C-alpha positions in Angstrom: 3.6 9.1 13.6 6.4 7.1 15.1 4.9 3.7 15.6 6.7 1.3 13.6 3.9 -1.1 11.7 3.9 -4.1 9.7 1.6 -3.6 6.7 0.3 -6.2 4.1 -2.2 -4.3 1.2 -4.2 -5.7 -1.6 -5.3 -4.2 -4.9 -8.2 -5.0 -6.8 -9.1 -3.5 -10.2 -5.3 -2.3 -10.6 -2.1 -3.1 -10.6 0.3 -2.8 -7.4 3.5 -0.9 -8.6 5.7 -0.3 -5.3 5.1 -0.4 -1.8 7.1 1.2 0.9 8.9 3.6 3.2 11.3 6.0 3.0 13.6 3.8 5.3 16.9 3.9 4.3 17.4 0.1 4.8 14.3 -1.7 3.0 14.8 -5.8 3.3 12.2 -6.4 1.4 12.7 -4.2 -1.0 9.4 -2.2 -2.8 7.9 -5.1 -5.2 6.1 -7.0 -2.7 2.5 -6.1 -1.3 4.0 -6.0 2.3 6.1 -3.3 4.0 6.9 -1.6 7.3 6.3 2.0 8.3 8.9 4.6 8.8 8.0 7.5 10.9 4.7 6.2 10.6 4.3 6.3 7.3 4.5 4.1 4.0 3.5 4.7 0.5 1.9 2.9 -2.4 2.3 3.4 -6.3 -0.9 1.7 -7.6 -1.6 1.6 -11.7 -5.1 1.8 -12.1 -7.5 -0.6 -14.7 -9.4 0.1 -17.5 -12.0 1.1 -15.5 -14.5 1.4 -12.2 -13.0 2.0 -9.1 -9.8 0.9 -7.7 -10.2 -1.1 -4.0 -6.9 -0.7 -1.4 -7.2 -2.9 1.9 -4.4 -2.1 4.1 -3.8 -4.3 7.3 -1.4 -3.9 10.2 -1.5 -6.3 13.1 -4.3 -4.9 14.7 -6.9 -3.6 12.0 -7.9 -3.6 8.4 -8.4 -0.2 6.7 -9.5 0.3 2.9 -10.0 2.9 0.7 -12.3 2.9 -3.3 -10.9 5.6 -5.8 -13.0 6.0 -9.1 -11.3 5.9 -12.1 -11.9 7.8 -14.9 -10.5 7.6 -18.4 
């Protein structure tokens, strides 16, 4: 949890509304697809598309993680 990582996010079938961490100094802002973790954590706000599944992929320096989230209207 104390590790600091640089993250890059990609959202399909949805809109990335904000991405960042609770770090009091955030030089990138919250409206980009890149963020640094703070105490090992970051948060993404995603607005769903009309239907289907939202695909979210996050990449750090070493790995890529992905998740599919079903959308119900």
